[in-house]
C-alpha positions in Angstrom: -0.1 -0.3 0.0 1.8 3.1 -1.4 1.7 6.4 0.3 -0.1 9.0 -1.5 -1.0 12.6 -0.5 -4.7 11.4 0.0 -3.5 8.4 2.0 -1.3 10.7 4.2 -3.9 13.3 4.7 -6.3 10.4 5.8 -3.9 8.6 8.2 -2.9 12.1 9.5 -6.6 13.0 10.1 -6.9 9.8 12.2 -3.7 9.7 14.1 -2.4 13.2 14.1 1.4 13.9 13.7 3.7 13.9 16.9 7.4 14.4 16.5 7.9 13.5 20.2 7.0 10.1 21.9 4.0 10.3 23.9 1.1 8.1 25.1 -2.0 7.9 23.4 -5.7 7.2 24.8 -4.9 3.6 25.6 -1.6 4.6 27.1 0.3 3.1 24.6 3.7 4.7 23.7 3.3 6.3 20.3 5.4 8.8 17.8 5.0 10.0 14.1 1.6 8.8 12.4 0.5 6.6 15.3 3.5 4.2 15.1 3.9 1.9 18.4 6.7 -0.4 19.2 4.3 -3.5 18.5 5.1 -3.3 14.6 9.0 -3.7 15.1 9.7 -1.6 12.0 10.9 1.0 14.4 11.7 0.5 18.1 12.0 3.9 20.4 11.2 5.0 23.8 10.1 8.0 25.6 12.9 10.4 24.8 12.8 9.5 21.2 12.3 12.4 18.6 12.0 12.2 15.0 11.1 14.6 12.1 8.1 14.4 9.6 10.5 12.9 6.7 11.6 10.1 9.3 8.0 9.6 10.4 6.8 9.3 6.6 9.6 6.5 6.1 8.1 4.8 9.3 4.6 4.7 8.0 5.5 3.4 4.9 7.1 0.5 6.5 4.2 -0.4 8.9 1.7 -0.1 5.9 3.9 -2.4 4.2 4.4 -4.7 6.9 0.6 -4.5 7.7 -0.3 -5.2 3.6 2.1 -8.3 3.8 0.2 -9.8 6.8 -3.1 -9.1 5.1 -1.6 -11.0 1.8 -0.7 -14.1 4.0 -3.9 -13.9 6.0 -6.0 -13.8 2.6 -3.8 -16.9 1.3 -4.3 -18.9 4.6 -8.0 -18.3 4.2 -8.2 -18.9 0.5 -9.8 -15.4 0.2 -9.6 -13.3 -2.8 -10.5 -9.5 -2.6 -10.1 -6.6 -4.9 -7.9 -3.6 -4.2 -10.6 -1.5 -2.2 -10.9 -4.4 0.3 -7.4 -5.2 0.6 -6.8 -1.5 1.3 -9.5 -1.5 4.2 -8.0 -4.5 5.5 -4.6 -3.2 5.5 -5.8 -0.1 7.4 -7.7 -2.5 10.0 -4.5 -4.2 10.4 -2.4 -1.1 10.8 -4.5 0.1 13.6 -5.9 -3.0 15.2 -4.7 -6.3 13.9 -6.9 -8.3 16.4 -9.9 -6.9 14.6 -8.7 -8.1 11.2 -8.2 -11.5 12.2 -12.0 -11.6 13.7 -13.6 -9.8 10.8 -11.6 -10.6 7.6 -14.2 -13.0 6.0 -17.0 -10.4 6.7 -14.7 -7.7 5.0 -14.3 -9.9 1.9 -18.3 -10.5 1.5 -18.5 -6.9 0.7 -21.2 -5.8 2.6 -20.0 -2.4 4.3 -22.9 -2.1 6.7 -22.1 -5.3 8.3 -18.1 -4.6 8.0 -18.9 -1.4 10.2 -20.7 -3.5 12.7 -18.4 -6.2 12.7 -15.7 -3.5 13.4 -17.6 -2.0 16.6 -18.5 -5.5 18.0 -14.9 -6.3 17.9 -13.9 -3.3 19.9 -16.5 -4.2 22.6 -15.4 -7.9 22.7 -11.8 -7.1 22.8 -12.0 -4.4 25.3 -14.7 -5.5 27.2 -16.2 -2.0 27.3 -18.8 0.4 25.2 -17.4 1.8 22.0 -16.3 5.2 22.6 -17.2 8.0 20.0 -13.8 8.6 18.6 -13.5 5.1 17.4 -16.9 5.3 15.8 -15.8 8.3 14.0 -12.7 6.3 13.2 -14.4 3.6 11.6 -16.7 6.0 9.6 -13.7 8.0 8.4 -12.0 4.5 7.3 -15.2 3.1 5.2 -15.4 6.8 3.5 -11.8 6.7 2.5 -11.8 3.6 0.8 -15.0 4.7 -0.9 -17.9 2.4 -1.5 -17.3 -1.6 -2.1 -20.3 -3.1 -1.2 -21.4 -6.2 -3.2 -24.0 -5.4 -5.8 -26.3 -8.1 -4.3 -25.5 -6.9 -0.7 -28.8 -6.2 1.3 -27.8 -3.5 3.2 -27.7 0.3 2.2 -25.0 2.8 0.6 -22.2 3.3 3.1 -20.5 6.5 1.8 -21.4 10.2 2.3 -19.0 12.3 0.5 -16.4 11.8 2.9 -17.8 14.2 5.2 -17.5 13.9 9.0 -20.5 12.6 10.8 -21.5 14.2 14.0 -19.9 12.6 16.9 -21.4 9.1 17.9 -23.2 8.8 14.6 -22.5 5.9 12.3 -22.8 6.2 8.4 -26.0 3.5 8.4 -28.3 2.1 10.7 -26.3 -1.0 11.7 -28.3 -4.3 12.0 -28.8 -5.4 15.3 -27.3 -8.7 14.9 -25.9 -10.8 11.9 -25.6 -14.7 11.3 -24.1 -16.8 8.4 -26.0 -18.1 5.4 -24.5 -20.1 2.4 -24.7 -19.5 -1.2 -25.2 -22.3 -4.1 -21.2 -22.6 -4.0 -21.0 -22.9 -0.3 -19.5 -19.9 0.5 -20.6 -18.1 3.5 -22.5 -14.7 3.8 -23.0 -12.7 6.9 -26.6 -11.2 6.7 -29.0 -9.3 9.1 -30.9 -12.0 10.9 -34.0 -10.0 10.2 -33.9 -11.0 6.5 -32.9 -14.3 6.9 -36.0 -15.9 5.8 -36.6 -13.8 2.8 -33.0 -14.9 1.3 -33.6 -18.6 2.2 -37.0 -18.3 0.4 -35.2 -17.3 -2.6 -33.4 -20.6 -2.7 -30.1 -19.2 -3.3 -29.2 -19.4 0.2 -29.0 -22.2 2.7 -28.5 -22.6 6.7 -25.6 -24.9 5.9 -23.0 -25.2 3.3 -24.1 -28.0 0.5 -20.5 -29.5 0.6 -17.8 -29.1 3.1 -14.3 -30.2 2.0 -12.7 -32.7 4.5 -11.1 -31.0 7.4 -12.5 -27.7 6.8 -14.1 -27.4 9.9 -11.2 -28.5 11.8 -9.1 -25.8 9.9 -11.5 -23.1 10.8 -11.2 -24.2 14.8 -7.5 -24.2 14.5 -7.8 -20.7 12.7 -9.7 -19.4 15.7 -7.4 -20.7 18.4 -4.6 -19.3 16.6 -6.0 -15.9 16.4 -6.9 -16.0 20.0 -3.4 -17.0 21.1 -1.8 -14.3 18.8 -4.3 -11.9 20.4 -3.3 -12.6 23.9 0.5 -12.8 23.4 0.2 -9.4 21.4 -1.5 -7.8 24.6 0.9 -9.4 27.0 3.8 -7.8 24.9 2.0 -4.3 25.1 1.7 -4.6 29.0 5.3 -5.7 28.9 6.4 -2.8 27.0 4.1 -0.3 29.3 5.9 -1.7 32.5 9.5 -1.7 31.0 9.5 1.4 28.7 13.5 1.7 28.8 13.8 -2.0 27.3 12.9 -0.7 23.9 16.1 0.0 21.9 16.2 3.8 20.8 16.9 4.2 17.0 18.7 7.4 16.2 
C-alpha cells in the first residue's frame, strides 16, 4: 500500500502527527503517525524525537508490513478480494490487527454495513467496554476513505456520504442489531442481517448449512480461531510488558 498525498492526509486526520514520543488514549507509547513498538519496524522510547520525513518513512514501512500480513492471511484463508477491500483490511491491521483476524471474512463479503458493525462489535469484545465516540468516527472515516465497495447483491444500504465527517457518535448507516451466516450455492458463507434470513432462504439461493464441506475444513476453521486468539493474547501481553518496561525498547537514532 503506497503512500499518496490523499492517504497521508487520511492517516494524519486519524492519528495526528507527533515528532516526540507520547502516550495515546490507551496509554500506548506512540510517535509519528500512530507508530508503536508493536510493529517492530522502528523501536523507540519516551525520549525519542523524529522529524516528519522520518515519520513518513516509518509510516510506509508500517503499511507495507501490514499489507504483507493481510496478503498472507488472505492466502491462508483462501480468500480473494479487490484492491479496495485489501486496502481497508490493511488500514484495519495497521491500527488494530486483533480486529482483522476476527472480521476478515466479513470484509471479504463486501457488505459495508456489516463490516462497520463487525468493527464496532470487535472493539466491545476485545476491550470489554462500550465503544467510544472517537472509535465510531474512526471507523466511519476509514469506510468513507476506501469509498463504496459493497457487493451489488448485498442487502444493506450505501455507506458513503461524500467523505464528510459525521456528528460525534453517529454511524454512517443504521447497523443491524445482529448478523448470522448463510451459505450460497457454491458453499461460500455470507454474513447477513438476521431480520432478512427468511426472505433470503425463500429465494432458494441460500441455505443455513453449506451444500458441501471439504474434508478437514471445520477443523481448519477451529484451528484458525484458536491461533487468532493466542496471537491476540500474546500481543496484549507484549503491550503490557512494554508499558511496565519502557526503557527496554532500543532507541533508534
